[in-house]
N, C-alpha and C positions, 0 to 999 in steps of 0.2 A: 615405764609400764605402758603408757599410751602408745609409744612407738612400737613396742613389741606386739600390742593388741592389734594395731593397724596392719602389721606385717602378717599376722596369722589370718586376719580377715581377707587380705589380698590373696594369700595362698589358697584358702578355702574357696573363694569366689572363682579363681582360675581353674582349680581342680573340678569344681562342680560344673563349670562350662564345658570342660573336656568330656565329662561323663555324659552330659545331656546331648552333646553332638555326636557321640560314638554310637555305633549300632550294637544293640544288645541281642544276643542269640539265646533263644529258649532251649533248655535242655530236654524239653518234652517233645520228642520226635516219635512219631508213630511209624515204626519200621514195617508194620504190616501193610500200610498203604504204600510205602516206598518199594516193597519187594516186587509187586507186579510191574512197576515202572522200570526197575533194574532188569528184570527178566525180559521185558519187551525190548529194551535197548540192546541186550545181548543177542536176541533173535534177529534184530535188524542189522547188527554188526556181522552176523554170519553170512548174510546175503552179499556182503562186500568182498568176500574171499571165495576162491582165489582171485587175485587181481589179474585181469586179462593181460596187461602190459608186462607183467612179471613172468608169465609162462615161458616166453622165449629165453629170458635170462636164466631161468631154472634149467631149461633144456641145454643151454650152452654150458652151464656149470657141470652138468652130468657128463657131457662130452669131454670137457676139459679134465674132469676127474679120471675118466677112463684112459685118456691119452697120457696123463701124468703118471698113473700107476704103471702102465706098460712101458713108458719111457724110463722111469727110475729102475724098474726091474731089469731092463736091458742094460742100463749103464753100470749097475753094480756088478754085473758079470764080467765087465772089463776093467772097472776101477774098484780097487779094494776099499771096503768100508769096515772100520773097527768100532766096536762098542765095548764099553766098560762092563765088567762082570758084576760089579757091585753098585753101580749108579747109572743114571740115564745118559752119561756123557758119550758122545759120538765123535769120531774123527775120520775124515776122508783121506786115505793115504795108505802106503804100504805098511808103515810102522806107526804105532800110536805115539803121541807126544809124551813128554816127561813133565808136563805142568802138573803141579800137585794141587788138584782141585777135587779129588775124590773124597766124598764124605762117607761112602760105604755104608755098612750096617751100623747100628747104634752102638754096638759093643766095640767097634773098631775106632781107631783114631781118625780125626778129620784131617783134611789137607794132605792126603796121601797120594802116592803115584798110582795111576790107574792100572788095572790088570785087564789087558785087551783080549777080546775074542772077536771072531768074525761076526759082522753085523748083517742085517737083512733090510727088507723094505720097510718093516715097521719101525726101524730105527731112524729112517729118513722121513717117512710120512707117519706121524704119530696118529694112531687110530683114536678117534673121539666118538663115543657111542651115546645114544640117548634112547628113551622109551619111544616106541612107535605108537602113535595115536591114530585111532580109526577116524576121529573127527577132531579138528583143531580146537573146537570149543566144547569138548567133552568134559565130564566131571573131573575134578582134581584127583590124581592117582593117590590112593591111600597106601599106608605101609603094608597092609596085608594083601594088597593087590599087585605088589612089585613083581611077583613071579607069573602073573597072568598076561603080561604084555611082553612083546619081543623087544630085544635091544638091536638097533640098527645104527649104522654110521650117521652122525648128526647132520652131515651134508646131505645125505640121501633123504633123511627125514625133512629137512628144510625144503629141499626141492620138491618132495612129494606134497607137502602142504602148500607149496607155491603153484601146483597144478601140473607138474611134470610127472611122467610115468617112469619110475626108476627101473622097471623090469623090461623096458624097451631095449632091444639088442643094439639099436643105434646110439643109445645114450649111455648105457652102462652094461658091461658084460656080466656083472654080478653085484649083488648088494650085501656081500658078506662082511662080517665085522673085522676081518683081518686082511691086510693088504698082501700078506704072504700067500694067501690062497689064489691070488690073481696073477702071480708073477711067473707063470709057466711059459717062458719065451724060449723058443728053440732057435739055434743058429746064431746066437749073439756073439759067440767066440770067433766067428769067421768074418766079422764086419771090418771094413777098412776104416782108416782114420777119418776120411771124408764122410762116410756113412755114420760114424759115431758122432761127428760134429753136427751132422744134420739132425740126428735123433736128439742130441742135447739141446739144440736150438728150439726144436718143437716142444721138448719137455719144459724148458724154461718159459716158453710162451704159454703153455698150458697152465703152469704154476701161476703166472700173473693173471691169466684169464679167470682161473678158479677163485683167486682171492678177490679180484675186482667184482666178480659176479656174486660171491657170498656177501660182500660189503653192500651191494645194491639190495639183495634180498633182505638183509637185516634191517634196512630202512623201512620195510613194509611189513615183514613177518617177524613177530617178536620171538626172542630166544633169551633164555636165562642161564646164568652160570653161578655156581656157588662161590662165595667169598673165601671159604676156607679150604676148598678142594677143587678139583678139575671137573666136577660133575656138570653136565650140560643138559638142559631141557629145552626143547623146541616147542614153544607154545606161549600163550598169553600169561600163564602163571606157572610157577614151579610145582613139582610134585611134592608129596608128603612122605615119601619113602625115606626112612631114617638110615641113610647109608653114609653119612659124613662122620668119619672117625670111628675108632673102635675102643677108645679108652673110657673107663668108667667115670673119671673125674670131669668129663666134659658135661657142662651144665645143660647143653641143648639136647642131649640124648640122641645125637646123631642126626638131628634135623638140619637141613641145609638153610643157609642164609643167601637168598637169591638176589642177584643184581643183573643189570642189562649186559648181555653177552656182546663181545666184539668179534671181529674176524679172526683175531689171534686165538680166541677160545675154541672156535670150530676148526680152524686150520692153523695149528701151532707151527711157527717157523722153524723150530729146532735149531737154535743158534749154536754154531760150532767154531772152534779155533781154525783159522785159515793160514796156510803157509804161503808166503809171497816169494818171488824169485830172490829177493835180497835176504831172506831168512835162512838159517841153517837147515840142513836136511832133516834134523829132528828138533822140534821146538823144545827149548829148555825152560825150566821154571824161572831162571834168572831174567829172562827177556820177555816175560808175560805182559809187561806194560807196553811193549812195542808191537806185539803181534795184533793182527786184525781178526775180526769175526765175520761170519756170514751165515745166512740160513743154509741148512744142509743141502737143500735142493740146488741152491745157487752155486755152492762150492762144488758139488758133484758135476753140474753142467759146465762150469768154467774149466774144470780139469779135463773135460772131454772135448774142449775146443770152442765152446760157446762164449759169447761176450756178455758180461753181467750188465744189467741196467745201471745207469749212472746214480740212481738214488741209493745204491748200496756201497758206493765208493767210500763214503765217510766211515761207515762201519768196517769196511774191509781194510782201511788204511792203505790204499793202493800206493800212494806217493809218500808214505811215512818212512821214517828212517829205520834202519835195522838196529838190532840190539848190539851194544858194544861187546867186544870180546871179553869173556870172563876168565 
């Protein structure tokens, strides 16, 4: 009994020492006194934007976006692009592949063969839209205000908040929401192979410049993306428009769950199956483990004669073995 009593006394003494040395926080916080301090900090933060050093980066991003759209719209008139009728799958080539990755509509079976139709610019460059803010630090957008604001491309909104003028003719020919509206290129059918290769090289360079510039801008200017859908919001905090999901059983009632956005959220790479010289003319489902992938822009430019950057070689499986004969 004495040994047990001494043990309990030692435990109590040590625990009391930890409690006395720890910092105790009071739950009585006067938020009325904190509110002016928070508002003052927000006002001081407004003066720091736009960052002067980021304005040239935003202008370069808009220039690269314009060149990228014009380049892709020219290349797809010479190189066929196929898109699945029932899912977002895209393939660059004369005939679509036979890989069974179509999940189609909900009533149809999964892992089906794709039904191919002719694709467009929006199938290569996926449009990502966001709300256009008049001020970077304006009030949070409420659900009943969702129709009062315009929807613009997220890249344009990011560059606008960074200090660039998206309506300048030198930076962007248009700020429309669809890339198909910008692809009115005449005379593309009469281009030679050298001209096509030159355009593909410039398009690939614009793609890399665009992604590198957006990555730099996201280090300074905040952007959010929903965890459950592809909704993007450019600003310090997400909006409150309940646009996430349409099903009644969702407990969040359509509210977004925001997290920090990455460059892939604003500039989706659109990964596609890529046919190598050692692959069969039509990719088969049995050899899907041997085939490579590539972003749609990279595959489009390489088929036009450009050389892909080395960082994509692992994804493309350039030196990989071909599928065995089935």
